[in-house]
N, CA and C atoms of all chains as a GROMACS GRO file, in nm:
protein
  615
    1MET      N    1   4.652  14.115  13.567
    1MET     CA    2   4.757  14.036  13.789
    1MET      C    3   4.912  14.129  13.640
    2LYS      N    4   4.964  14.227  13.771
    2LYS     CA    5   5.090  14.298  13.741
    2LYS      C    6   5.242  14.164  13.738
    3LYS      N    7   5.299  14.118  13.601
    3LYS     CA    8   5.414  14.035  13.633
    3LYS      C    9   5.560  14.092  13.690
    4THR      N   10   5.518  13.963  13.804
    4THR     CA   11   5.691  13.981  13.857
    4THR      C   12   5.806  14.030  13.802
    5ALA      N   13   5.894  14.054  13.814
    5ALA     CA   14   6.048  14.126  13.750
    5ALA      C   15   6.127  13.969  13.698
    6LYS      N   16   6.228  13.985  13.594
    6LYS     CA   17   6.293  13.834  13.586
    6LYS      C   18   6.372  13.889  13.527
    7ILE      N   19   6.476  13.779  13.540
    7ILE     CA   20   6.618  13.819  13.491
    7ILE      C   21   6.660  13.742  13.377
    8LYS      N   22   6.767  13.739  13.260
    8LYS     CA   23   6.793  13.659  13.206
    8LYS      C   24   6.894  13.578  13.241
    9LYS      N   25   6.985  13.453  13.228
    9LYS     CA   26   7.106  13.404  13.221
    9LYS      C   27   7.176  13.493  13.228
   10GLU      N   28   7.244  13.562  13.095
   10GLU     CA   29   7.297  13.611  13.088
   10GLU      C   30   7.361  13.767  13.135
   11GLU      N   31   7.216  13.794  13.178
   11GLU     CA   32   7.263  13.857  13.300
   11GLU      C   33   7.319  13.865  13.412
   12LEU      N   34   7.236  13.768  13.478
   12LEU     CA   35   7.272  13.623  13.619
   12LEU      C   36   7.490  13.626  13.634
   13SER      N   37   7.543  13.584  13.426
   13SER     CA   38   7.641  13.512  13.500
   13SER      C   39   7.717  13.668  13.493
   14GLN      N   40   7.669  13.763  13.515
   14GLN     CA   41   7.764  13.906  13.519
   14GLN      C   42   7.837  13.924  13.656
   15PHE      N   43   7.732  13.820  13.718
   15PHE     CA   44   7.809  13.848  13.860
   15PHE      C   45   7.892  13.754  13.961
   16PHE      N   46   7.895  13.700  13.868
   16PHE     CA   47   8.043  13.601  13.860
   16PHE      C   48   8.134  13.608  13.766
   17PRO      N   49   8.218  13.682  13.744
   17PRO     CA   50   8.294  13.724  13.632
   17PRO      C   51   8.400  13.611  13.690
   18SER      N   52   8.434  13.612  13.759
   18SER     CA   53   8.608  13.480  13.785
   18SER      C   54   8.560  13.315  13.769
   19THR      N   55   8.431  13.300  13.786
   19THR     CA   56   8.381  13.175  13.705
   19THR      C   57   8.467  13.066  13.571
   20GLU      N   58   8.439  13.014  13.572
   20GLU     CA   59   8.486  13.015  13.407
   20GLU      C   60   8.367  12.932  13.336
   21LYS      N   61   8.266  12.873  13.355
   21LYS     CA   62   8.186  12.821  13.322
   21LYS      C   63   8.055  12.822  13.442
   22PRO      N   64   7.957  12.928  13.430
   22PRO     CA   65   7.882  12.858  13.490
   22PRO      C   66   7.733  12.852  13.441
   23LEU      N   67   7.639  12.799  13.527
   23LEU     CA   68   7.595  12.668  13.434
   23LEU      C   69   7.450  12.765  13.504
   24PHE      N   70   7.388  12.723  13.403
   24PHE     CA   71   7.232  12.810  13.406
   24PHE      C   72   7.135  12.721  13.375
   25THR      N   73   7.025  12.622  13.414
   25THR     CA   74   6.990  12.561  13.384
   25THR      C   75   6.790  12.562  13.329
   26ASP      N   76   6.808  12.686  13.322
   26ASP     CA   77   6.676  12.821  13.330
   26ASP      C   78   6.710  12.894  13.227
   27VAL      N   79   6.643  12.918  13.176
   27VAL     CA   80   6.572  13.050  13.047
   27VAL      C   81   6.638  13.211  13.138
   28SER      N   82   6.532  13.226  13.189
   28SER     CA   83   6.490  13.363  13.296
   28SER      C   84   6.418  13.274  13.482
   29TYR      N   85   6.417  13.379  13.513
   29TYR     CA   86   6.448  13.336  13.698
   29TYR      C   87   6.402  13.473  13.775
   30ALA      N   88   6.241  13.458  13.798
   30ALA     CA   89   6.210  13.556  13.882
   30ALA      C   90   6.261  13.575  14.019
   31MET      N   91   6.313  13.695  14.088
   31MET     CA   92   6.378  13.695  14.217
   31MET      C   93   6.248  13.662  14.303
   32PHE      N   94   6.338  13.671  14.456
   32PHE     CA   95   6.226  13.647  14.565
   32PHE      C   96   6.318  13.768  14.685
   33THR      N   97   6.230  13.844  14.697
   33THR     CA   98   6.353  13.927  14.797
   33THR      C   99   6.401  13.892  14.906
   34LYS      N  100   6.486  13.975  14.954
   34LYS     CA  101   6.593  14.015  15.050
   34LYS      C  102   6.515  13.907  15.237
   35ASP      N  103   6.415  14.009  15.229
   35ASP     CA  104   6.360  13.959  15.347
   35ASP      C  105   6.262  13.850  15.384
   36PHE      N  106   6.197  13.784  15.264
   36PHE     CA  107   6.162  13.654  15.204
   36PHE      C  108   6.259  13.600  15.263
   37LEU      N  109   6.396  13.610  15.162
   37LEU     CA  110   6.454  13.500  15.179
   37LEU      C  111   6.530  13.439  15.355
   38LEU      N  112   6.563  13.554  15.330
   38LEU     CA  113   6.654  13.516  15.521
   38LEU      C  114   6.493  13.515  15.610
   39GLY      N  115   6.423  13.558  15.571
   39GLY     CA  116   6.321  13.545  15.670
   39GLY      C  117   6.211  13.433  15.702
   40GLU      N  118   6.125  13.506  15.594
   40GLU     CA  119   5.976  13.298  15.622
   40GLU      C  120   6.021  13.216  15.482
   41GLY      N  121   6.134  13.242  15.448
   41GLY     CA  122   6.155  13.144  15.294
   41GLY      C  123   6.309  13.056  15.369
   42TYR      N  124   6.359  13.065  15.506
   42TYR     CA  125   6.402  13.012  15.514
   42TYR      C  126   6.308  12.934  15.625
   43ASP      N  127   6.251  13.020  15.738
   43ASP     CA  128   6.183  12.906  15.812
   43ASP      C  129   6.099  12.799  15.756
   44GLY      N  130   6.074  12.838  15.663
   44GLY     CA  131   5.990  12.764  15.554
   44GLY      C  132   6.124  12.611  15.515
   45TYR      N  133   6.210  12.663  15.482
   45TYR     CA  134   6.310  12.539  15.446
   45TYR      C  135   6.317  12.457  15.567
   46LYS      N  136   6.383  12.510  15.700
   46LYS     CA  137   6.445  12.415  15.817
   46LYS      C  138   6.266  12.333  15.895
   47LYS      N  139   6.189  12.429  15.842
   47LYS     CA  140   6.028  12.315  15.799
   47LYS      C  141   5.977  12.199  15.781
   48TRP      N  142   6.046  12.239  15.594
   48TRP     CA  143   6.053  12.061  15.503
   48TRP      C  144   6.177  12.013  15.510
   49LEU      N  145   6.324  12.006  15.650
   49LEU     CA  146   6.386  11.945  15.674
   49LEU      C  147   6.312  11.846  15.707
   50SER      N  148   6.273  11.929  15.862
   50SER     CA  149   6.246  11.854  15.952
   50SER      C  150   6.191  11.754  15.947
   51LEU      N  151   6.053  11.719  15.789
   51LEU     CA  152   6.002  11.696  15.846
   51LEU      C  153   6.058  11.514  15.782
   52ALA      N  154   6.188  11.530  15.699
   52ALA     CA  155   6.318  11.419  15.691
   52ALA      C  156   6.350  11.430  15.803
   53GLY      N  157   6.347  11.451  15.937
   53GLY     CA  158   6.447  11.434  16.046
   53GLY      C  159   6.551  11.457  16.042
   54LEU      N  160   6.574  11.548  15.935
   54LEU     CA  161   6.640  11.661  15.941
   54LEU      C  162   6.641  11.806  15.999
   55LYS      N  163   6.645  11.761  16.152
   55LYS     CA  164   6.605  11.954  16.202
   55LYS      C  165   6.763  11.941  16.328
   56SER      N  166   6.793  12.087  16.346
   56SER     CA  167   6.880  12.121  16.400
   56SER      C  168   6.844  12.072  16.594
   57LYS      N  169   6.982  12.062  16.631
   57LYS     CA  170   6.954  11.925  16.787
   57LYS      C  171   6.998  12.065  16.906
   58SER      N  172   6.883  12.051  16.984
   58SER     CA  173   6.926  12.087  17.126
   58SER      C  174   6.896  12.243  17.085
   59GLY      N  175   6.814  12.289  17.038
   59GLY     CA  176   6.768  12.489  16.981
   59GLY      C  177   6.931  12.500  16.922
   60ARG      N  178   7.034  12.465  16.879
   60ARG     CA  179   7.096  12.514  16.756
   60ARG      C  180   7.066  12.567  16.732
   61LEU      N  181   7.098  12.614  16.585
   61LEU     CA  182   7.028  12.645  16.473
   61LEU      C  183   7.136  12.593  16.397
   62ALA      N  184   7.220  12.588  16.381
   62ALA     CA  185   7.308  12.474  16.292
   62ALA      C  186   7.196  12.296  16.195
   63LEU      N  187   7.227  12.298  16.091
   63LEU     CA  188   7.139  12.170  16.044
   63LEU      C  189   7.242  12.106  15.983
   64TRP      N  190   7.371  12.143  16.019
   64TRP     CA  191   7.468  12.063  15.938
   64TRP      C  192   7.554  11.912  16.051
   65ARG      N  193   7.558  11.831  15.939
   65ARG     CA  194   7.646  11.677  16.022
   65ARG      C  195   7.712  11.617  15.900
   66LYS      N  196   7.772  11.522  15.970
   66LYS     CA  197   7.843  11.510  15.841
   66LYS      C  198   7.797  11.377  15.753
   67SER      N  199   7.662  11.372  15.746
   67SER     CA  200   7.613  11.302  15.650
   67SER      C  201   7.490  11.390  15.529
   68TRP      N  202   7.466  11.532  15.602
   68TRP     CA  203   7.387  11.649  15.540
   68TRP      C  204   7.505  11.794  15.580
   69ASP      N  205   7.555  11.810  15.440
   69ASP     CA  206   7.644  11.864  15.458
   69ASP      C  207   7.634  11.990  15.340
   70CYS      N  208   7.753  12.129  15.352
   70CYS     CA  209   7.713  12.214  15.315
   70CYS      C  210   7.625  12.204  15.184
   71ASP      N  211   7.700  12.080  15.098
   71ASP     CA  212   7.600  12.094  14.936
   71ASP      C  213   7.562  12.043  14.956
   72ASN      N  214   7.441  11.977  14.998
   72ASN     CA  215   7.330  11.900  15.039
   72ASN      C  216   7.269  12.042  15.109
   73LEU      N  217   7.351  12.102  15.236
   73LEU     CA  218   7.203  12.215  15.259
   73LEU      C  219   7.142  12.262  15.160
   74SER      N  220   7.323  12.363  15.036
   74SER     CA  221   7.274  12.469  14.909
   74SER      C  222   7.176  12.442  14.846
   75PHE      N  223   7.202  12.238  14.790
   75PHE     CA  224   7.178  12.293  14.658
   75PHE      C  225   6.998  12.181  14.727
   76SER      N  226   7.008  12.142  14.871
   76SER     CA  227   6.757  12.154  14.876
   76SER      C  228   6.767  12.297  14.911
   77PHE      N  229   6.796  12.390  15.013
   77PHE     CA  230   6.776  12.495  14.977
   77PHE      C  231   6.769  12.541  14.829
   78ARG      N  232   6.818  12.563  14.715
   78ARG     CA  233   6.738  12.568  14.647
   78ARG      C  234   6.646  12.543  14.562
   79THR      N  235   6.651  12.412  14.541
   79THR     CA  236   6.573  12.332  14.529
   79THR      C  237   6.428  12.350  14.606
   80TYR      N  238   6.352  12.381  14.739
   80TYR     CA  239   6.322  12.427  14.800
   80TYR      C  240   6.246  12.528  14.747
   81MET      N  241   6.328  12.678  14.722
   81MET     CA  242   6.363  12.784  14.675
   81MET      C  243   6.243  12.808  14.504
   82ASN      N  244   6.283  12.672  14.448
   82ASN     CA  245   6.236  12.644  14.323
   82ASN      C  246   6.121  12.544  14.360
   83MET      N  247   6.093  12.497  14.459
   83MET     CA  248   5.891  12.422  14.505
   83MET      C  249   5.872  12.558  14.485
   84LEU      N  250   5.885  12.649  14.607
   84LEU     CA  251   5.820  12.744  14.617
   84LEU      C  252   5.713  12.840  14.493
   85HIS      N  253   5.848  12.906  14.402
   85HIS     CA  254   5.838  12.911  14.263
   85HIS      C  255   5.734  12.908  14.172
   86ALA      N  256   5.704  12.737  14.231
   86ALA     CA  257   5.659  12.628  14.093
   86ALA      C  258   5.522  12.576  14.153
   87ARG      N  259   5.494  12.696  14.323
   87ARG     CA  260   5.355  12.659  14.336
   87ARG      C  261   5.279  12.738  14.304
   88GLU      N  262   5.370  12.865  14.344
   88GLU     CA  263   5.280  13.004  14.306
   88GLU      C  264   5.239  13.039  14.166
   89ASN      N  265   5.293  12.909  14.054
   89ASN     CA  266   5.242  12.991  13.970
   89ASN      C  267   5.253  12.820  13.880
   90THR      N  268   5.083  12.763  13.882
   90THR     CA  269   5.061  12.706  13.823
   90THR      C  270   5.015  12.648  13.726
   91HIS      N  271   4.929  12.800  13.691
   91HIS     CA  272   4.870  12.749  13.552
   91HIS      C  273   4.970  12.745  13.412
   92THR      N  274   4.901  12.662  13.326
   92THR     CA  275   4.934  12.601  13.213
   92THR      C  276   4.903  12.730  13.055
   93PHE      N  277   4.952  12.669  13.000
   93PHE     CA  278   4.919  12.760  12.863
   93PHE      C  279   4.796  12.744  12.818
   94THR      N  280   4.760  12.658  12.837
   94THR     CA  281   4.590  12.594  12.825
   94THR      C  282   4.532  12.690  12.857
   95GLU      N  283   4.507  12.640  13.025
   95GLU     CA  284   4.423  12.735  13.125
   95GLU      C  285   4.480  12.906  13.067
   96ARG      N  286   4.625  12.945  13.092
   96ARG     CA  287   4.580  13.095  13.049
   96ARG      C  288   4.523  13.164  12.962
   97PHE      N  289   4.540  12.999  12.839
   97PHE     CA  290   4.454  13.052  12.710
   97PHE      C  291   4.338  13.012  12.696
   98ASN      N  292   4.271  12.938  12.752
   98ASN     CA  293   4.158  12.913  12.766
   98ASN      C  294   4.033  13.047  12.868
   99LYS      N  295   4.112  13.028  13.068
   99LYS     CA  296   3.982  13.055  13.106
   99LYS      C  297   4.060  13.238  13.135
  100GLY      N  298   4.158  13.260  13.070
  100GLY     CA  299   4.244  13.460  13.126
  100GLY      C  300   4.290  13.418  13.229
  101VAL      N  301   4.322  13.299  13.303
  101VAL     CA  302   4.416  13.321  13.412
  101VAL      C  303   4.580  13.328  13.383
  102GLU      N  304   4.629  13.347  13.493
  102GLU     CA  305   4.774  13.382  13.464
  102GLU      C  306   4.862  13.375  13.595
  103ASN      N  307   4.981  13.371  13.575
  103ASN     CA  308   5.038  13.308  13.696
  103ASN      C  309   5.146  13.492  13.752
  104ALA      N  310   5.166  13.412  13.818
  104ALA     CA  311   5.223  13.600  13.903
  104ALA      C  312   5.389  13.579  13.842
  105SER      N  313   5.411  13.534  13.796
  105SER     CA  314   5.559  13.488  13.731
  105SER      C  315   5.492  13.409  13.625
  106ASP      N  316   5.661  13.410  13.493
  106ASP     CA  317   5.667  13.362  13.312
  106ASP      C  318   5.795  13.276  13.405
  107ALA      N  319   5.879  13.383  13.469
  107ALA     CA  320   5.975  13.322  13.450
  107ALA      C  321   6.008  13.122  13.485
  108GLU      N  322   6.087  13.100  13.434
  108GLU     CA  323   6.106  12.956  13.469
  108GLU      C  324   6.224  12.876  13.564
  109GLY      N  325   6.308  12.974  13.637
  109GLY     CA  326   6.319  12.971  13.766
  109GLY      C  327   6.285  13.060  13.854
  110VAL      N  328   6.345  13.079  14.058
  110VAL     CA  329   6.398  13.100  14.106
  110VAL      C  330   6.527  13.169  14.084
  111ALA      N  331   6.596  13.282  14.073
  111ALA     CA  332   6.752  13.275  14.118
  111ALA      C  333   6.830  13.260  14.270
  112VAL      N  334   6.795  13.191  14.294
  112VAL     CA  335   6.822  13.096  14.438
  112VAL      C  336   6.952  13.014  14.339
  113GLY      N  337   7.125  13.039  14.370
  113GLY     CA  338   7.182  12.885  14.319
  113GLY      C  339   7.282  12.894  14.384
  114VAL      N  340   7.350  12.778  14.384
  114VAL     CA  341   7.490  12.679  14.420
  114VAL      C  342   7.589  12.793  14.404
  115VAL      N  343   7.691  12.767  14.523
  115VAL     CA  344   7.830  12.778  14.456
  115VAL      C  345   7.881  12.736  14.578
  116PHE      N  346   7.997  12.692  14.508
  116PHE     CA  347   8.137  12.652  14.618
  116PHE      C  348   8.267  12.777  14.538
  117TYR      N  349   8.303  12.797  14.704
  117TYR     CA  350   8.401  12.846  14.684
  117TYR      C  351   8.560  12.827  14.769
  118GLU      N  352   8.640  12.879  14.746
  118GLU     CA  353   8.764  12.860  14.844
  118GLU      C  354   8.786  12.849  15.002
  119ILE      N  355   8.737  12.893  15.141
  119ILE     CA  356   8.757  12.895  15.222
  119ILE      C  357   8.879  12.926  15.280
  120GLN      N  358   9.037  12.817  15.248
  120GLN     CA  359   9.184  12.801  15.269
  120GLN      C  360   9.256  12.768  15.197
  121LYS      N  361   9.353  12.788  15.119
  121LYS     CA  362   9.373  12.674  15.068
  121LYS      C  363   9.294  12.573  15.056
  122ARG      N  364   9.293  12.466  14.965
  122ARG     CA  365   9.242  12.329  14.946
  122ARG      C  366   9.135  12.306  15.076
  123ALA      N  367   9.070  12.396  15.068
  123ALA     CA  368   8.903  12.364  15.149
  123ALA      C  369   8.790  12.426  15.117
  124HIS      N  370   8.764  12.384  15.094
  124HIS     CA  371   8.653  12.466  14.983
  124HIS      C  372   8.425  12.418  15.092
  125HIS      N  373   8.394  12.528  15.046
  125HIS     CA  374   8.270  12.510  15.068
  125HIS      C  375   8.153  12.552  14.995
  126ALA      N  376   8.050  12.495  14.986
  126ALA     CA  377   7.885  12.525  14.958
  126ALA      C  378   7.794  12.619  15.009
  127ILE      N  379   7.785  12.731  14.954
  127ILE     CA  380   7.694  12.811  14.994
  127ILE      C  381   7.517  12.859  14.891
  128ASN      N  382   7.484  12.924  14.884
  128ASN     CA  383   7.377  13.012  14.792
  128ASN      C  384   7.376  13.098  14.743
  129VAL      N  385   7.390  13.173  14.716
  129VAL     CA  386   7.339  13.263  14.621
  129VAL      C  387   7.225  13.310  14.596
  130ALA      N  388   7.148  13.448  14.583
  130ALA     CA  389   7.063  13.484  14.555
  130ALA      C  390   7.015  13.605  14.486
  131ILE      N  391   6.985  13.668  14.381
  131ILE     CA  392   6.990  13.753  14.342
  131ILE      C  393   6.863  13.809  14.417
  132THR      N  394   6.911  13.931  14.402
  132THR     CA  395   6.762  14.008  14.512
  132THR      C  396   6.800  14.133  14.427
  133THR      N  397   6.724  14.221  14.521
  133THR     CA  398   6.753  14.403  14.493
  133THR      C  399   6.753  14.391  14.620
  134SER      N  400   6.843  14.566  14.635
  134SER     CA  401   6.908  14.646  14.769
  134SER      C  402   6.789  14.745  14.743
  135VAL      N  403   6.820  14.831  14.865
  135VAL     CA  404   6.667  14.949  14.955
  135VAL      C  405   6.665  14.994  14.846
  136THR      N  406   6.769  14.982  14.714
  136THR     CA  407   6.764  15.074  14.638
  136THR      C  408   6.682  15.106  14.474
  137GLY      N  409   6.683  14.924  14.508
  137GLY     CA  410   6.651  14.878  14.417
  137GLY      C  411   6.774  14.864  14.252
  138ASP      N  412   6.905  14.813  14.306
  138ASP     CA  413   6.983  14.799  14.201
  138ASP      C  414   6.977  14.590  14.212
  139LEU      N  415   7.049  14.571  14.128
  139LEU     CA  416   7.066  14.364  14.135
  139LEU      C  417   7.175  14.326  14.204
  140ILE      N  418   7.108  14.272  14.340
  140ILE     CA  419   7.267  14.237  14.379
  140ILE      C  420   7.314  14.068  14.445
  141PRO      N  421   7.440  14.057  14.476
  141PRO     CA  422   7.391  13.873  14.482
  141PRO      C  423   7.384  13.890  14.654
  142LEU      N  424   7.350  13.776  14.727
  142LEU     CA  425   7.339  13.706  14.871
  142LEU      C  426   7.377  13.606  14.908
  143PHE      N  427   7.489  13.683  14.937
  143PHE     CA  428   7.516  13.530  14.975
  143PHE      C  429   7.461  13.477  15.104
  144ILE      N  430   7.383  13.362  15.137
  144ILE     CA  431   7.341  13.312  15.294
  144ILE      C  432   7.380  13.159  15.260
  145GLU      N  433   7.420  13.178  15.376
  145GLU     CA  434   7.392  13.083  15.449
  145GLU      C  435   7.292  12.937  15.476
  146PRO      N  436   7.320  12.823  15.427
  146PRO     CA  437   7.202  12.724  15.469
  146PRO      C  438   7.176  12.675  15.607
  147ASN      N  439   7.299  12.668  15.621
  147ASN     CA  440   7.311  12.589  15.787
  147ASN      C  441   7.240  12.673  15.869
  148ASN      N  442   7.229  12.823  15.849
  148ASN     CA  443   7.182  12.866  15.948
  148ASN      C  444   7.085  13.030  15.969
  149GLY      N  445   7.104  13.007  15.794
  149GLY     CA  446   6.994  13.115  15.731
  149GLY      C  447   7.070  13.230  15.724
  150ALA      N  448   7.215  13.228  15.814
  150ALA     CA  449   7.286  13.391  15.749
  150ALA      C  450   7.321  13.438  15.655
  151HIS      N  451   7.293  13.538  15.606
  151HIS     CA  452   7.421  13.649  15.512
  151HIS      C  453   7.553  13.655  15.527
  152VAL      N  454   7.547  13.629  15.369
  152VAL     CA  455   7.756  13.587  15.480
  152VAL      C  456   7.806  13.676  15.310
  153ASN      N  457   7.886  13.793  15.402
  153ASN     CA  458   7.937  13.843  15.363
  153ASN      C  459   8.091  13.792  15.298
  154LEU      N  460   8.017  13.763  15.151
  154LEU     CA  461   8.247  13.690  15.140
  154LEU      C  462   8.352  13.823  15.090
  155THR      N  463   8.459  13.825  15.115
  155THR     CA  464   8.578  13.877  15.108
  155THR      C  465   8.617  13.869  14.954
  156GLN      N  466   8.589  13.996  14.917
  156GLN     CA  467   8.716  14.031  14.739
  156GLN      C  468   8.694  13.850  14.764
  157LYS      N  469   8.858  13.816  14.821
  157LYS     CA  470   8.952  13.709  14.775
  157LYS      C  471   8.846  13.540  14.710
  158GLU      N  472   8.742  13.594  14.823
  158GLU     CA  473   8.636  13.473  14.827
  158GLU      C  474   8.539  13.465  14.685
  159LYS      N  475   8.538  13.589  14.703
  159LYS     CA  476   8.414  13.572  14.551
  159LYS      C  477   8.536  13.580  14.412
  160ASP      N  478   8.673  13.571  14.478
  160ASP     CA  479   8.742  13.517  14.397
  160ASP      C  480   8.765  13.418  14.312
  161SER      N  481   8.746  13.297  14.438
  161SER     CA  482   8.764  13.173  14.400
  161SER      C  483   8.648  13.087  14.390
  162ILE      N  484   8.564  13.169  14.365
  162ILE     CA  485   8.393  13.071  14.250
  162ILE      C  486   8.477  13.009  14.184
  163TRP      N  487   8.464  12.871  14.192
  163TRP     CA  488   8.462  12.748  14.063
  163TRP      C  489   8.365  12.720  14.043
  164TYR      N  490   8.227  12.767  14.065
  164TYR     CA  491   8.137  12.637  14.060
  164TYR      C  492   8.015  12.739  14.135
  165VAL      N  493   7.947  12.745  13.955
  165VAL     CA  494   7.803  12.853  14.006
  165VAL      C  495   7.685  12.689  13.936
  166ASN      N  496   7.564  12.715  14.015
  166ASN     CA  497   7.506  12.660  13.939
  166ASN      C  498   7.366  12.703  13.958
  167PHE      N  499   7.272  12.798  13.916
  167PHE     CA  500   7.147  12.825  13.904
  167PHE      C  501   6.999  12.746  13.824
  168MET      N  502   4.981  10.809  16.059
  168MET     CA  503   5.085  10.815  16.224
  168MET      C  504   5.100  11.000  16.181
  169VAL      N  505   5.190  10.977  16.029
  169VAL     CA  506   5.288  11.129  15.988
  169VAL      C  507   5.173  11.178  16.027
  170ARG      N  508   5.030  11.176  16.029
  170ARG     CA  509   4.967  11.323  16.026
  170ARG      C  510   4.890  11.407  16.137
  171LYS      N  511   4.962  11.304  16.267
  171LYS     CA  512   4.951  11.227  16.407
  171LYS      C  513   5.110  11.357  16.426
  172LEU      N  514   5.214  11.289  16.369
  172LEU     CA  515   5.280  11.326  16.380
  172LEU      C  516   5.338  11.495  16.398
  173LEU      N  517   5.285  11.485  16.240
  173LEU     CA  518   5.248  11.656  16.172
  173LEU      C  519   5.183  11.731  16.281
  174LYS      N  520   5.073  11.667  16.288
  174LYS     CA  521   4.999  11.779  16.390
  174LYS      C  522   5.054  11.819  16.507
  175LYS      N  523   5.091  11.702  16.609
  175LYS     CA  524   5.211  11.786  16.686
  175LYS      C  525   5.322  11.861  16.651
  176ILE      N  526   5.381  11.801  16.566
  176ILE     CA  527   5.511  11.912  16.534
  176ILE      C  528   5.413  12.089  16.515
  177PHE      N  529   5.418  12.062  16.396
  177PHE     CA  530   5.316  12.263  16.360
  177PHE      C  531   5.220  12.238  16.392
  178LYS      N  532   5.114  12.173  16.493
  178LYS     CA  533   4.999  12.219  16.486
  178LYS      C  534   4.920  12.291  16.398
  179PHE      N  535   4.910  12.210  16.297
  179PHE     CA  536   4.814  12.228  16.166
  179PHE      C  537   4.666  12.207  16.196
  180LYS      N  538   4.589  12.274  16.096
  180LYS     CA  539   4.465  12.234  16.129
  180LYS      C  540   4.454  12.125  16.081
  181ASP      N  541   4.461  12.201  15.871
  181ASP     CA  542   4.397  12.058  15.831
  181ASP      C  543   4.532  12.086  15.744
  182GLU      N  544   4.512  12.011  15.600
  182GLU     CA  545   4.634  11.972  15.477
  182GLU      C  546   4.652  12.114  15.432
  183GLU      N  547   4.540  12.192  15.396
  183GLU     CA  548   4.546  12.330  15.382
  183GLU      C  549   4.671  12.434  15.473
  184ASP      N  550   4.623  12.364  15.606
  184ASP     CA  551   4.733  12.395  15.687
  184ASP      C  552   4.869  12.402  15.706
  185LEU      N  553   4.834  12.356  15.709
  185LEU     CA  554   5.067  12.210  15.693
  185LEU      C  555   5.104  12.244  15.557
  186GLN      N  556   5.060  12.300  15.441
  186GLN     CA  557   5.056  12.380  15.346
  186GLN      C  558   5.138  12.533  15.325
  187LYS      N  559   5.068  12.549  15.407
  187LYS     CA  560   5.102  12.675  15.423
  187LYS      C  561   5.193  12.720  15.537
  188GLU      N  562   5.218  12.622  15.610
  188GLU     CA  563   5.339  12.596  15.717
  188GLU      C  564   5.452  12.636  15.612
  189LEU      N  565   5.442  12.471  15.557
  189LEU     CA  566   5.566  12.439  15.486
  189LEU      C  567   5.613  12.495  15.374
  190PHE      N  568   5.507  12.546  15.320
  190PHE     CA  569   5.579  12.616  15.202
  190PHE      C  570   5.488  12.792  15.193
  191PRO      N  571   5.574  12.850  15.280
  191PRO     CA  572   5.494  13.049  15.211
  191PRO      C  573   5.528  13.095  15.137
  192LYS      N  574   5.396  13.178  15.157
  192LYS     CA  575   5.359  13.225  14.955
  192LYS      C  576   5.493  13.293  14.962
  193PRO      N  577   5.529  13.315  14.870
  193PRO     CA  578   5.723  13.420  14.809
  193PRO      C  579   5.650  13.580  14.816
  194LYS      N  580   5.767  13.572  14.881
  194LYS     CA  581   5.759  13.744  14.789
  194LYS      C  582   5.889  13.772  14.707
  195TYR      N  583   5.813  13.830  14.561
  195TYR     CA  584   5.915  13.840  14.480
  195TYR      C  585   5.946  13.979  14.455
  196VAL      N  586   6.053  14.001  14.428
  196VAL     CA  587   6.098  14.163  14.311
  196VAL      C  588   6.032  14.141  14.237
  197SER      N  589   5.963  14.309  14.247
  197SER     CA  590   5.844  14.313  14.136
  197SER      C  591   5.913  14.460  13.986
  198SER      N  592   6.100  14.501  14.017
  198SER     CA  593   6.094  14.576  13.970
  198SER      C  594   6.218  14.591  13.999
  199TYR      N  595   6.314  14.654  13.913
  199TYR     CA  596   6.510  14.641  13.951
  199TYR      C  597   6.584  14.782  13.868
  200ASN      N  598   6.663  14.810  13.884
  200ASN     CA  599   6.739  14.931  13.824
  200ASN      C  600   6.783  14.876  13.692
  201GLU      N  601   6.812  14.894  13.582
  201GLU     CA  602   6.859  14.836  13.453
  201GLU      C  603   7.023  14.763  13.520
  202ILE      N  604   7.096  14.680  13.509
  202ILE     CA  605   7.205  14.674  13.540
  202ILE      C  606   7.269  14.702  13.403
  203LYS      N  607   7.407  14.836  13.448
  203LYS     CA  608   7.517  14.886  13.405
  203LYS      C  609   7.576  14.832  13.364
  204GLN      N  610   7.617  14.855  13.248
  204GLN     CA  611   7.713  14.760  13.205
  204GLN      C  612   7.939  14.797  13.259
  205LYS      N  613   7.934  14.705  13.233
  205LYS     CA  614   8.115  14.754  13.335
  205LYS      C  615   8.244  14.694  13.192
   0.00000   0.00000   0.00000
């Protein structure tokens, strides 16, 4: 089986030059495609949340509420994407050795993180960032608003204000 | 009770169907261009 691509934490940190100490809790990261993250992946996340009674009201896209706000949304989105990665790669070392089976990926985690940045003076916001590829195959940071699954274009000023990164 | 509710919400046929609905198979990036050092 052909292994999927993976990226090391040192490579990930290059995308956040303004952040003093980005946090990486795994050594290597697999990457999901942009289409999957914004499409099927986000749809699954919404369904997963709705199991806990956290769903959008009256047809609105937004999942936000005061007790379930941007930090909760972004951390849960990151966790959910890591759950998908874990479910897809279940073979243990022993199984791989004894049975010759392979996982799709041997990366420890998936490159979906949480960032906090400044939206106004003294107002901060948490969203997700996924490292994925552009149509030309270059690695890009894809900022995602977990409240509605939209791709967010951060301004350079906003990128420079990112003070927390956690993959 | 929960199972009934889930069936109503997601219209899943069985456990496997439910899992597929809640946890789609991820699509991975298979390759990428090398990062150019800045």
